[in-house]
N, C-alpha and C positions, 0 to 999 in steps of 0.2 A: 397296489393297484395296478389292475392288467388291462395292457392297450392295446385295443384293435384298430388297424388300419384301413378295415372294411366289414359292415356288420357281417358277412359271409365268415368271417373268423370267428365270429362268438357261437357259442353254444349252449344252450338252457341248460340250466344244472339243479335248479330251486324255484325259490319263488322271487319275481324279478320286480323291482319298484324302480320304474324309469322316470328320468326326464329327458328334455333334450333345448337345444339353443347354441347361439354360438361363444355366451358367456363371457364375451371378452373384458378384462378386469378381475375377474371373480371375485369380485368387490362384495361390500355387505349387504348389498341385496341380493346378489347371486346367494352368498354364506345362509341367507336367513332359507332359502330354498333349499341350498344342500342340507341345511341341518333337518331340516321337515324330511327330506329325502331318508335321511339316516333314521330318523326316530321311527317314521313308518317301516323301513325296512327292520329293525332290529321289533318291534310290535309284531309281526308277520314272519320272524325267524327268516328272513329274505337278504337280497343280497341288493345293492345301490347301480345300477346301471345309467352312466350319463351318454346322451348321446350328441356328439357335436360336429359343425360343418366345418371343412378345410379344402380350399381356401375359404375366407369370408364369402358369402354370398355376394356381397359389392363388390370385389373383386372382380369376381366371373361376370355381372349382369351391368356392371358401370365401369368397365377398366379404363372410362375417360376421367371418372371421377373417382382415384381411388383413395381408402379409408386408411389412416394411420392408425396403428392398433396399438393398443394398452400394453398388451402382452403379444410377445410370441407364443408360437405353439409350443416350445419347449418351457417357456414360463408357465402358461397356462397349465402343463400338463404338469408340473411340480407344485402349482396350487392347490390341483384337484386331489393329487394324493396328500398335498397335507389335511387339506379338509376331510380325508376319508373315506372318499367315492372309491367301491371295490372293481367297479368295471368303467373305461371309457371304451366309447367305440367312436371313432371319428370315419365321415360318411365323406367321399370325395365330391367335393359340391362343382358339378358341374351346369351348362345349360341344358342338356338332357336331364340331369335330375330336378332341376327348378320347375320341369315342365309337371312335374307327379303332382297330381289334385291331394286332398287332404285327403280321401279315399283310397288312392293307393298307397299313400304315405304308413297310412295307419294298418292297410291289409300286408303289403307287401314288408314293411319295415319293423315295425310294431306287435303284430301278430305273428304274420309267419317266420320273421329270422330270430325276433328276440323273444317269442314269448311271453310279453309284456302281461303281469298279473295286476300292476297298479301303473297307473301316468299320472306323475304330478307336475303340475304349469304353474306358471304366475298367471296373475290375476290378467294382464294384456297381451299374455302370448298367444301365436295366430301361427299355425302352417299350411304346408301347401301352397298349390298356384295359387299366386294370387290371395296368399294369406285366408285362407277362407276357412279354414282350419279354427275353432274355436273353442271355448271352455262348455261356451251353452251345446254348442253342437255334439261335443265327444260326450256330453253330461246326459243330454238326450238321446243319445247311443250306447251307453255302455254297456247294456244287455248284449244289444247284439255283437258287440267286437267281445267281448268277452273278459274287460278288465274296467277294474273301478278307474274314476277318474277323481283326483284330489286337487283344489284350485287354492294357491295359497293366496291370499287378498292383500290386497295395495297395503292395507292398515298392518297387516302381519311385519310386510318387508320394510314399511319405514313409514314414519307417519308427513317426513320428506322425501320425495320423490329420488332414489337414486337410479341411474342409470349409468350405460359407459358411456350416453351420448354427453349427460353432464362433466362427467370424470375428464373427455375429452376436453371439452370445452375450457373447465378450469386449468388443463395442463397446459394445452393453447394459449391462456391468457398468463400463464405462470402464477398462480394463486396454485403454487405447488401443497400447500398444506392443507386448502382447501382438498385436491384432488386426495392427499394420502387420507383423511377422514373419511371420503366417500369408500376409499380402497379398503382401508383398514390394514393396511401395511405402507412402504415408502414406493414409491414411485420406482423404477432403475430402468437402467439402461445397459445391456451387455455387450460385450465385443472381444478384440482381439487388440493387444495395445502392437502399434507400428511406429515406424519410426518417424518424427518429425523434419524439421530444420534448424532445432536447439536454441531459439532466439530465447525462449524461457529461461534455460540455464544461464544466457549471459546477463542476466537482473537479479538473480538467485529464487528464480521459480521455476524448477526444472518441470517438464510438464509430458505426460504419457500420452498420446495420442490412441482414441479410441478409434477403430472400423469396427461399428456396428454388425451385428450377427444376420439380421436382417433387414433389407431396406424398407420394408412396410413399417417399421416401428417406430410411432410416433416421440417426435422429439421437440422438447419445452421450446421456447423464442430465445434467440439470442441475447446472452447475458450470462452471470457469475452463479453459482448456487452453493449452497453447503450441502456437500456429500460425505458420507462411506461408503470407503470401496473395497473391494475382496479379491485379493489377488491370491487365488489356490489358496485359502482357509486363512490368509492374513487380512486381517483389518486395521485400514488407516484412516483416518479422518483426512479431512481435504477439500479443496475449490474443483469444481468445474466449470470451464468456459467452453461455451457454444457460441458460434460468431464467425465472421469474417475476415478477422483481426485487422481493424481499417486503420489503425495506428502503422503498421507494417506494411500495408496496402497490399494485403492478404488477397489471394485470386480464388482460395474455394472459402467451403466453409468448414471448421473444421471442428471436432469435439475434442475435447483435450483437459486432464484432470492434472492438478499438483496437489500431491500427497504430502503433509505434513511429515515434518521429519523423517525424511527418507528421500533417499539418494541413491536406489539400487537401480539394477539392471533388469527392467522385467520385460522386454521386449518379446512379441510372438506368444508372452503368456494370455492366458482369460481374466478378463477383468470385469466385475459386475458391478456397478456403481448406484449405490440407492441415493436418491436427490430428496432432502428434506426441506428445503427452502428454497424462496429466490432470493439473492443478496443483493442484486442489482442488472439494469437493462446493459449492454454493448455501448461503448462509447470509444469515439477518436481523440486521442492525445496529442499532443505537441513534438512528444518524442519517448524515448525508451524510458526517460529517467520520471516522465511524469506519469507514465504506466506503471511504473515500480512502485512510484507514492501512493496511487492510489490501489494496487494491487495488497500492498501493505495494511492498508487501510479494510478492504476485501478480507484480508486473513484473522486481522480482527474479530469484525463481524459474520466471519463464520463461525470462528471459536465460541462466540457468546448466542447465535444460534444451536450449535450442535451443543453447548453445555446444556440444555433445556431438555436433551433427548435420551442423556445421558442416565 
């Protein structure tokens, strides 16, 4: 997949089947759209082009109401490449860009810059200032615009509406299995392993503290989760803890993993943590001995959960 940092970098070479959107999550609903995009491109001996916006429009238009994202940009790029998209065009989203009318977006971006031959959009997709561009408007004017418009109906996407909003809610409620079902893959956190204070090691559960790659990444609620971590190609089962460590009067929220049957040095290495299910919420214990007893139980519960995914 070729990635372009702005539409001006793209050069039309053949028949282009285009779609656009934020595609946060690249979930099962998105995947239906992408599959249809590829099918139509193949039928016309063309190539697929996906236009996305970065930063997310909410971050620019409502900075006081930040939106936690299911994917980082790098994660989204990887998922779109895995889906088989030929070209990904990133449009830098600014307040000025948000003022473009649907006609200006169609003319400036879809026609003049990309040379769209066919536009594929989801059943409820709208674009342009005040979301004025709709499928009905596009289909009524496709002769004028010079490209064909294809709508993906709600029924084609799913009988149960899958949306990025629903997935964010499931993750915020620690309903990890539900979110993963909607996504079609395990939700993950990525970052760099940084040093902690070593308390976990004193009770037989050394942990790797994670500094996330991006501050806007959605983090599940405080608690313990069953995970599989990948550290530079090596996969390990383990437990993820998110929280303030109330038993030791922690003064900051941490994200840390205990990798089963592993006690190596992975400081400063990149780690990708796939989350499979929620084990329990965060709790305060009388002391480290009680905490260790509970973690022993968490480990057994985590192994049972992960056994279901092997």
